TORKOL-45345 format. One record per residue (C-alpha): x, y negated, z; residue number from 1. Coordinates in Angstrom, 1 decimal, m for minus. Layout:
REM residues N
@east X	north Y	up Z	k NUM
...
***
This chain:
REM residues 397
@east 0.0	north 0.0	up 0.0	k 1
@east 1.3	north m3.5	up m0.8	k 2
@east 2.2	north m5.8	up 2.0	k 3
@east 0.5	north m9.1	up 2.5	k 4
@east 3.7	north m10.8	up 1.3	k 5
@east 3.8	north m8.7	up m1.9	k 6
@east 0.1	north m9.3	up m2.6	k 7
@east 0.6	north m13.0	up m2.2	k 8
@east 3.6	north m12.9	up m4.5	k 9
@east 1.6	north m11.0	up m7.1	k 10
@east m1.2	north m13.5	up m7.0	k 11
@east 1.3	north m16.3	up m7.4	k 12
@east 2.9	north m14.6	up m10.4	k 13
@east m0.5	north m14.1	up m12.0	k 14
@east m1.2	north m17.8	up m11.8	k 15
@east 2.3	north m18.6	up m13.2	k 16
@east 2.0	north m16.3	up m16.1	k 17
@east m1.3	north m17.8	up m17.3	k 18
@east m4.4	north m16.4	up m18.9	k 19
@east m2.9	north m15.4	up m22.2	k 20
@east 0.2	north m13.5	up m21.0	k 21
@east m1.9	north m11.9	up m18.2	k 22
@east m3.8	north m10.0	up m20.9	k 23
@east m0.5	north m8.2	up m21.7	k 24
@east 1.6	north m8.0	up m18.6	k 25
@east 0.9	north m6.0	up m15.5	k 26
@east 2.4	north m8.3	up m12.9	k 27
@east 2.5	north m5.5	up m10.3	k 28
@east 4.9	north m3.3	up m12.4	k 29
@east 6.4	north m5.3	up m15.3	k 30
@east 8.7	north m8.3	up m15.8	k 31
@east 7.5	north m11.3	up m17.7	k 32
@east 9.0	north m11.8	up m21.1	k 33
@east 8.4	north m14.3	up m23.9	k 34
@east 7.0	north m13.4	up m27.3	k 35
@east 3.5	north m12.3	up m26.3	k 36
@east 1.3	north m15.4	up m26.7	k 37
@east 1.4	north m15.7	up m30.4	k 38
@east m1.2	north m13.0	up m31.1	k 39
@east m3.8	north m14.9	up m29.1	k 40
@east m3.4	north m18.2	up m30.9	k 41
@east m5.7	north m18.8	up m33.8	k 42
@east m3.5	north m21.6	up m35.0	k 43
@east m0.2	north m19.8	up m34.6	k 44
@east 2.7	north m21.4	up m36.6	k 45
@east 6.0	north m20.4	up m35.0	k 46
@east 7.2	north m18.6	up m31.9	k 47
@east 9.6	north m20.9	up m30.0	k 48
@east 9.3	north m18.6	up m26.9	k 49
@east 11.8	north m16.0	up m28.1	k 50
@east 15.5	north m16.4	up m29.0	k 51
@east 15.4	north m14.5	up m32.3	k 52
@east 17.1	north m15.7	up m35.5	k 53
@east 15.4	north m18.8	up m37.0	k 54
@east 15.8	north m17.3	up m40.5	k 55
@east 13.3	north m14.6	up m39.7	k 56
@east 13.6	north m10.9	up m40.5	k 57
@east 16.1	north m10.1	up m43.3	k 58
@east 14.0	north m9.2	up m46.3	k 59
@east 16.1	north m6.3	up m47.7	k 60
@east 16.2	north m4.5	up m44.3	k 61
@east 12.5	north m5.1	up m43.8	k 62
@east 11.7	north m3.6	up m47.2	k 63
@east 13.9	north m0.6	up m46.4	k 64
@east 12.2	north m0.1	up m43.0	k 65
@east 8.8	north m0.1	up m44.6	k 66
@east 9.9	north 2.4	up m47.2	k 67
@east 11.3	north 4.7	up m44.4	k 68
@east 7.8	north 5.1	up m43.1	k 69
@east 7.2	north 7.4	up m46.1	k 70
@east 9.2	north 9.9	up m44.1	k 71
@east 7.5	north 9.5	up m40.8	k 72
@east 6.4	north 13.1	up m41.0	k 73
@east 10.0	north 14.1	up m40.3	k 74
@east 12.1	north 13.7	up m37.2	k 75
@east 14.8	north 11.1	up m37.1	k 76
@east 18.4	north 12.5	up m37.4	k 77
@east 19.6	north 13.7	up m34.0	k 78
@east 23.0	north 12.1	up m34.5	k 79
@east 21.5	north 8.8	up m35.5	k 80
@east 23.6	north 8.8	up m38.7	k 81
@east 24.5	north 7.2	up m41.0	k 82
@east 23.1	north 4.1	up m39.1	k 83
@east 25.4	north 4.7	up m36.1	k 84
@east 28.6	north 4.8	up m38.3	k 85
@east 27.4	north 1.8	up m40.3	k 86
@east 26.9	north m0.3	up m37.1	k 87
@east 30.3	north 0.8	up m35.7	k 88
@east 32.1	north m0.3	up m39.0	k 89
@east 30.2	north m3.6	up m38.9	k 90
@east 31.0	north m4.2	up m35.3	k 91
@east 34.7	north m3.3	up m35.5	k 92
@east 35.9	north m4.0	up m39.1	k 93
@east 39.4	north m3.0	up m40.0	k 94
@east 40.0	north m6.5	up m41.5	k 95
@east 40.0	north m7.8	up m38.0	k 96
@east 42.4	north m5.1	up m36.8	k 97
@east 39.7	north m3.2	up m34.9	k 98
@east 39.2	north 0.6	up m34.7	k 99
@east 35.6	north 1.4	up m35.7	k 100
@east 36.1	north 5.1	up m35.0	k 101
@east 37.0	north 4.4	up m31.4	k 102
@east 33.9	north 2.2	up m31.1	k 103
@east 31.8	north 4.9	up m32.8	k 104
@east 32.9	north 7.5	up m30.3	k 105
@east 31.8	north 5.3	up m27.4	k 106
@east 28.5	north 4.2	up m28.8	k 107
@east 24.9	north 5.2	up m28.2	k 108
@east 21.9	north 3.7	up m30.0	k 109
@east 18.7	north 3.2	up m28.1	k 110
@east 15.1	north 2.1	up m28.3	k 111
@east 16.1	north m1.5	up m27.7	k 112
@east 18.7	north m2.5	up m25.1	k 113
@east 16.1	north m1.9	up m22.4	k 114
@east 16.3	north 1.9	up m22.7	k 115
@east 20.0	north 1.8	up m22.4	k 116
@east 20.0	north m0.7	up m19.5	k 117
@east 17.7	north 1.7	up m17.6	k 118
@east 19.9	north 4.7	up m18.5	k 119
@east 23.2	north 3.1	up m17.3	k 120
@east 21.5	north 1.8	up m14.2	k 121
@east 20.2	north 5.2	up m13.2	k 122
@east 23.7	north 6.9	up m13.5	k 123
@east 25.6	north 4.1	up m11.7	k 124
@east 26.9	north 4.7	up m8.1	k 125
@east 24.3	north 4.0	up m5.4	k 126
@east 24.8	north 0.6	up m3.7	k 127
@east 24.1	north m3.1	up m4.1	k 128
@east 23.2	north m4.7	up m7.4	k 129
@east 24.2	north m8.2	up m8.3	k 130
@east 24.0	north m10.5	up m11.4	k 131
@east 26.9	north m12.4	up m13.0	k 132
@east 27.9	north m15.9	up m11.9	k 133
@east 24.5	north m17.5	up m12.6	k 134
@east 21.5	north m18.0	up m10.3	k 135
@east 19.3	north m17.4	up m13.3	k 136
@east 19.8	north m14.8	up m16.0	k 137
@east 17.9	north m12.4	up m18.2	k 138
@east 15.6	north m10.5	up m15.8	k 139
@east 15.6	north m7.0	up m17.4	k 140
@east 18.7	north m5.9	up m15.5	k 141
@east 17.2	north m6.9	up m12.2	k 142
@east 13.9	north m5.2	up m13.1	k 143
@east 15.7	north m2.0	up m13.8	k 144
@east 17.7	north m2.2	up m10.6	k 145
@east 14.6	north m2.7	up m8.5	k 146
@east 12.8	north 0.2	up m10.3	k 147
@east 15.8	north 2.3	up m9.3	k 148
@east 15.3	north 1.3	up m5.7	k 149
@east 18.5	north m0.7	up m5.5	k 150
@east 19.0	north m3.6	up m3.1	k 151
@east 19.4	north m6.8	up m5.1	k 152
@east 21.9	north m9.4	up m3.8	k 153
@east 22.9	north m12.9	up m5.1	k 154
@east 26.0	north m13.2	up m7.2	k 155
@east 27.6	north m15.3	up m4.4	k 156
@east 27.0	north m12.6	up m1.8	k 157
@east 30.4	north m11.3	up m0.5	k 158
@east 29.2	north m7.7	up m0.1	k 159
@east 30.6	north m5.4	up m2.8	k 160
@east 28.2	north m4.3	up m5.5	k 161
@east 28.5	north m0.9	up m7.1	k 162
@east 26.5	north m2.3	up m10.1	k 163
@east 27.0	north m5.8	up m11.6	k 164
@east 25.2	north m7.1	up m14.6	k 165
@east 26.5	north m10.2	up m16.5	k 166
@east 24.8	north m11.7	up m19.5	k 167
@east 27.2	north m13.6	up m21.8	k 168
@east 26.2	north m15.9	up m23.3	k 169
@east 23.8	north m16.3	up m20.4	k 170
@east 20.1	north m16.3	up m21.3	k 171
@east 18.4	north m18.7	up m20.5	k 172
@east 21.0	north m21.2	up m19.3	k 173
@east 23.3	north m20.9	up m22.3	k 174
@east 26.6	north m20.9	up m20.3	k 175
@east 29.4	north m18.9	up m22.0	k 176
@east 32.7	north m17.3	up m20.9	k 177
@east 35.4	north m16.9	up m23.5	k 178
@east 37.0	north m13.5	up m23.6	k 179
@east 40.0	north m14.1	up m21.3	k 180
@east 37.8	north m15.9	up m18.7	k 181
@east 35.4	north m13.0	up m18.8	k 182
@east 38.1	north m10.4	up m18.4	k 183
@east 39.5	north m12.3	up m15.4	k 184
@east 36.1	north m12.6	up m13.8	k 185
@east 35.6	north m8.8	up m14.1	k 186
@east 39.0	north m8.0	up m12.7	k 187
@east 38.6	north m10.3	up m9.8	k 188
@east 35.0	north m9.6	up m8.8	k 189
@east 34.3	north m6.0	up m9.6	k 190
@east 35.2	north m3.5	up m6.9	k 191
@east 36.9	north m0.2	up m7.6	k 192
@east 34.7	north 2.8	up m8.5	k 193
@east 31.9	north 0.5	up m9.7	k 194
@east 29.9	north m0.2	up m12.9	k 195
@east 29.9	north m3.5	up m14.7	k 196
@east 27.4	north m4.1	up m17.5	k 197
@east 28.0	north m7.0	up m19.9	k 198
@east 25.2	north m8.0	up m22.2	k 199
@east 26.7	north m9.6	up m25.4	k 200
@east 23.5	north m9.7	up m27.4	k 201
@east 23.6	north m13.4	up m28.1	k 202
@east 27.4	north m13.6	up m28.6	k 203
@east 26.9	north m12.5	up m32.2	k 204
@east 26.0	north m16.1	up m33.1	k 205
@east 29.5	north m17.2	up m32.0	k 206
@east 31.0	north m17.1	up m35.6	k 207
@east 31.7	north m14.7	up m38.4	k 208
@east 34.6	north m13.4	up m36.3	k 209
@east 32.6	north m13.1	up m33.1	k 210
@east 34.3	north m9.8	up m32.3	k 211
@east 37.6	north m11.5	up m31.5	k 212
@east 35.9	north m13.4	up m28.5	k 213
@east 34.0	north m10.3	up m27.5	k 214
@east 34.6	north m7.2	up m25.3	k 215
@east 34.2	north m5.3	up m28.6	k 216
@east 37.8	north m6.2	up m29.3	k 217
@east 39.0	north m5.1	up m25.8	k 218
@east 38.9	north m1.2	up m26.1	k 219
@east 42.4	north m0.8	up m24.6	k 220
@east 41.7	north m3.1	up m21.7	k 221
@east 38.4	north m1.4	up m20.9	k 222
@east 40.0	north 2.0	up m21.0	k 223
@east 42.9	north 0.9	up m18.8	k 224
@east 40.5	north m0.7	up m16.2	k 225
@east 38.6	north 2.6	up m16.0	k 226
@east 41.8	north 4.7	up m15.7	k 227
@east 43.4	north 2.6	up m13.0	k 228
@east 40.5	north 1.3	up m10.9	k 229
@east 37.5	north 3.4	up m12.1	k 230
@east 35.7	north 0.2	up m13.1	k 231
@east 33.3	north 1.3	up m15.9	k 232
@east 32.5	north m1.6	up m18.3	k 233
@east 29.5	north m1.0	up m20.5	k 234
@east 28.8	north m3.4	up m23.3	k 235
@east 25.1	north m3.9	up m24.1	k 236
@east 23.6	north m5.2	up m27.4	k 237
@east 20.1	north m5.9	up m28.3	k 238
@east 20.1	north m6.1	up m32.1	k 239
@east 16.6	north m7.3	up m32.3	k 240
@east 17.5	north m11.0	up m31.7	k 241
@east 20.2	north m11.6	up m34.4	k 242
@east 18.2	north m9.7	up m37.0	k 243
@east 14.8	north m10.9	up m35.7	k 244
@east 13.3	north m7.4	up m35.5	k 245
@east 12.0	north m7.2	up m31.9	k 246
@east 9.0	north m5.1	up m33.0	k 247
@east 11.0	north m2.1	up m34.1	k 248
@east 13.2	north m1.9	up m30.9	k 249
@east 16.9	north m1.4	up m31.6	k 250
@east 19.9	north m1.6	up m29.2	k 251
@east 23.3	north m0.1	up m28.5	k 252
@east 25.7	north 0.5	up m25.6	k 253
@east 29.5	north 0.8	up m25.8	k 254
@east 30.7	north 3.0	up m23.0	k 255
@east 34.2	north 2.8	up m21.4	k 256
@east 35.2	north 6.1	up m22.9	k 257
@east 34.0	north 8.7	up m25.3	k 258
@east 33.6	north 11.1	up m22.4	k 259
@east 31.3	north 8.8	up m20.5	k 260
@east 29.3	north 8.3	up m23.7	k 261
@east 28.9	north 12.0	up m23.9	k 262
@east 27.7	north 12.2	up m20.3	k 263
@east 25.2	north 9.4	up m20.9	k 264
@east 23.9	north 11.1	up m24.1	k 265
@east 23.0	north 14.2	up m22.1	k 266
@east 20.5	north 12.1	up m20.2	k 267
@east 19.1	north 10.2	up m23.1	k 268
@east 15.6	north 11.1	up m24.4	k 269
@east 16.1	north 12.6	up m27.9	k 270
@east 14.9	north 10.7	up m31.0	k 271
@east 14.5	north 7.4	up m29.2	k 272
@east 15.3	north 5.4	up m32.3	k 273
@east 12.7	north 6.0	up m35.1	k 274
@east 13.3	north 6.4	up m38.8	k 275
@east 12.2	north 2.8	up m39.6	k 276
@east 14.7	north 1.3	up m37.1	k 277
@east 17.6	north 3.5	up m38.3	k 278
@east 17.0	north 2.6	up m41.9	k 279
@east 16.7	north m1.1	up m41.0	k 280
@east 20.1	north m0.8	up m39.2	k 281
@east 21.8	north 0.8	up m42.2	k 282
@east 20.8	north m2.1	up m44.5	k 283
@east 21.5	north m5.0	up m42.1	k 284
@east 25.0	north m3.7	up m41.7	k 285
@east 25.5	north m3.5	up m45.5	k 286
@east 26.6	north m6.1	up m48.1	k 287
@east 22.9	north m6.5	up m49.0	k 288
@east 22.4	north m8.7	up m45.9	k 289
@east 25.8	north m10.3	up m45.8	k 290
@east 24.4	north m13.6	up m47.1	k 291
@east 21.7	north m13.6	up m44.3	k 292
@east 24.5	north m13.5	up m41.6	k 293
@east 26.5	north m16.1	up m43.3	k 294
@east 23.5	north m18.4	up m43.4	k 295
@east 22.9	north m17.7	up m39.7	k 296
@east 26.4	north m18.8	up m38.8	k 297
@east 26.1	north m21.8	up m41.0	k 298
@east 22.6	north m23.1	up m40.3	k 299
@east 22.0	north m22.3	up m36.6	k 300
@east 24.4	north m24.9	up m35.2	k 301
@east 23.2	north m27.5	up m37.7	k 302
@east 19.5	north m26.8	up m36.8	k 303
@east 20.3	north m26.8	up m33.1	k 304
@east 22.1	north m30.2	up m33.4	k 305
@east 19.1	north m31.6	up m35.3	k 306
@east 16.7	north m30.2	up m32.7	k 307
@east 18.7	north m31.9	up m29.9	k 308
@east 18.7	north m35.2	up m31.7	k 309
@east 14.9	north m35.1	up m32.1	k 310
@east 14.5	north m34.2	up m28.4	k 311
@east 16.7	north m37.2	up m27.4	k 312
@east 14.5	north m39.5	up m29.6	k 313
@east 11.4	north m38.0	up m28.0	k 314
@east 12.9	north m38.6	up m24.5	k 315
@east 13.6	north m42.2	up m25.3	k 316
@east 10.1	north m42.8	up m26.7	k 317
@east 8.5	north m41.3	up m23.5	k 318
@east 10.8	north m42.6	up m20.8	k 319
@east 12.6	north m45.5	up m22.4	k 320
@east 15.9	north m43.8	up m21.9	k 321
@east 17.9	north m41.0	up m23.6	k 322
@east 20.3	north m38.6	up m21.9	k 323
@east 18.6	north m37.8	up m18.6	k 324
@east 16.9	north m34.6	up m19.8	k 325
@east 19.4	north m31.7	up m19.6	k 326
@east 19.7	north m29.8	up m22.9	k 327
@east 21.9	north m26.9	up m22.0	k 328
@east 23.7	north m24.2	up m24.0	k 329
@east 26.6	north m23.7	up m26.4	k 330
@east 26.4	north m25.3	up m29.8	k 331
@east 26.2	north m21.9	up m31.6	k 332
@east 23.2	north m20.5	up m29.7	k 333
@east 19.7	north m19.8	up m31.0	k 334
@east 17.9	north m21.7	up m28.2	k 335
@east 18.0	north m24.8	up m26.0	k 336
@east 17.4	north m24.7	up m22.2	k 337
@east 15.6	north m27.9	up m21.4	k 338
@east 15.4	north m29.4	up m17.9	k 339
@east 12.8	north m32.2	up m17.9	k 340
@east 13.6	north m32.9	up m14.3	k 341
@east 9.8	north m33.0	up m13.7	k 342
@east 7.4	north m30.1	up m13.0	k 343
@east 4.4	north m31.9	up m14.5	k 344
@east 6.3	north m32.6	up m17.8	k 345
@east 7.5	north m29.0	up m18.0	k 346
@east 4.0	north m27.6	up m17.4	k 347
@east 2.5	north m30.0	up m19.9	k 348
@east 5.1	north m29.1	up m22.5	k 349
@east 4.3	north m25.4	up m22.3	k 350
@east 0.5	north m26.1	up m22.6	k 351
@east 0.8	north m28.6	up m25.4	k 352
@east 3.1	north m26.3	up m27.4	k 353
@east 0.6	north m23.5	up m27.0	k 354
@east m2.2	north m25.7	up m28.1	k 355
@east m0.2	north m26.6	up m31.2	k 356
@east 0.5	north m23.0	up m32.1	k 357
@east 4.2	north m23.2	up m31.3	k 358
@east 4.5	north m21.5	up m27.9	k 359
@east 7.7	north m22.0	up m25.8	k 360
@east 9.1	north m20.1	up m22.9	k 361
@east 8.2	north m21.7	up m19.5	k 362
@east 11.1	north m21.6	up m17.1	k 363
@east 8.7	north m21.0	up m14.2	k 364
@east 7.6	north m17.6	up m15.4	k 365
@east 9.9	north m15.0	up m13.9	k 366
@east 12.9	north m17.4	up m13.6	k 367
@east 11.0	north m19.7	up m11.2	k 368
@east 12.6	north m22.8	up m12.8	k 369
@east 9.7	north m25.1	up m12.6	k 370
@east 11.1	north m28.2	up m14.4	k 371
@east 12.5	north m26.2	up m17.3	k 372
@east 11.4	north m24.6	up m20.6	k 373
@east 13.4	north m22.7	up m23.2	k 374
@east 12.8	north m23.3	up m26.9	k 375
@east 14.2	north m21.4	up m29.8	k 376
@east 16.2	north m23.0	up m32.6	k 377
@east 14.0	north m23.2	up m35.7	k 378
@east 14.0	north m24.9	up m39.1	k 379
@east 13.5	north m28.7	up m38.9	k 380
@east 10.0	north m28.6	up m40.3	k 381
@east 8.8	north m26.2	up m37.6	k 382
@east 10.6	north m28.3	up m34.9	k 383
@east 8.7	north m31.4	up m36.1	k 384
@east 5.4	north m29.6	up m35.2	k 385
@east 6.7	north m29.0	up m31.7	k 386
@east 8.0	north m32.5	up m31.2	k 387
@east 4.7	north m34.0	up m32.5	k 388
@east 2.8	north m31.9	up m29.9	k 389
@east 5.0	north m33.4	up m27.2	k 390
@east 4.7	north m37.0	up m28.2	k 391
@east 2.5	north m37.8	up m25.2	k 392
@east 3.8	north m35.5	up m22.5	k 393
@east 2.6	north m36.1	up m19.0	k 394
@east 5.0	north m37.3	up m16.2	k 395
@east 4.8	north m37.3	up m12.4	k 396
@east 3.3	north m40.4	up m11.1	k 397
***
């Protein structure tokens, strides 16, 4: 039976989530996530509540996924090939001096990153769970830890955690650790005989050589850390953001060693990645979608800069000043974390965006950041609709 405190919290969460999302989420058992309101909006235009690629789903891969459904009467390949090899080659290209076969031997594909997060959480040593060095980060890791009956402690808690989960770049705040800073943080904060999960899903936007600032390029360091201190670093990727394919669920994990990957595979549900997702992955990793990625790396920072400029103009028109609102995140990222410094404004921003058919991610839902919202980076014409919806935002009196 739920305690009075738990019941009160559930009621509060229900109010926070709002009528539309409440139709989808069970606040007693599930963690709030963006990307659900669009289906209830008769005037839907664009989803600003998710951090997917502003270019939309790549057309060649989408076509291939549709065609793969002609074979839905057959099981997916048990070894996830050739999609798994294609992804390993794309992630660790020889032209950057990386060893794709090593990456392949340590990789598992999953039904989104969520399946793999749950899997690694369940096999990790019992003990405390803590996040990376941010008060707020993507909540799926914490949800998984709580479901596994682990005690969650703040990142600043001095007690040693047997399982640490760091999101880099951090979602939603947009803070980012470059590779040497990240390695140093792991070496100094992780305790021996522990697991350290690092989510690099949004790091792909960094550049066309993202691997060189990623743990993907640090196979030797990861292996040595495990050999000498038994710190197991697992690298998580949700591929549904960069390729805007959240509906088909596609993720991967790179384990510290091939042996640990094999042990994890024993516990994974078979055929968790369906034929459409596997075929989609084959094509997005091919030359057919090379132009899509090049456009992503070219346009995203430009669109983001334009979006920030429009937000600053809006701020000045509403407040008479520009520069007080906090617009956080690295220049290459696919979203902006906005702090209006006003709960009334943040609440009104979410409501007016919804009414205009361009829903955003309220910071209060799940994150409990009541003055903030997260908005995706989108094409300028779509952003204009959002900005127009916000032209008369309310403010605290």
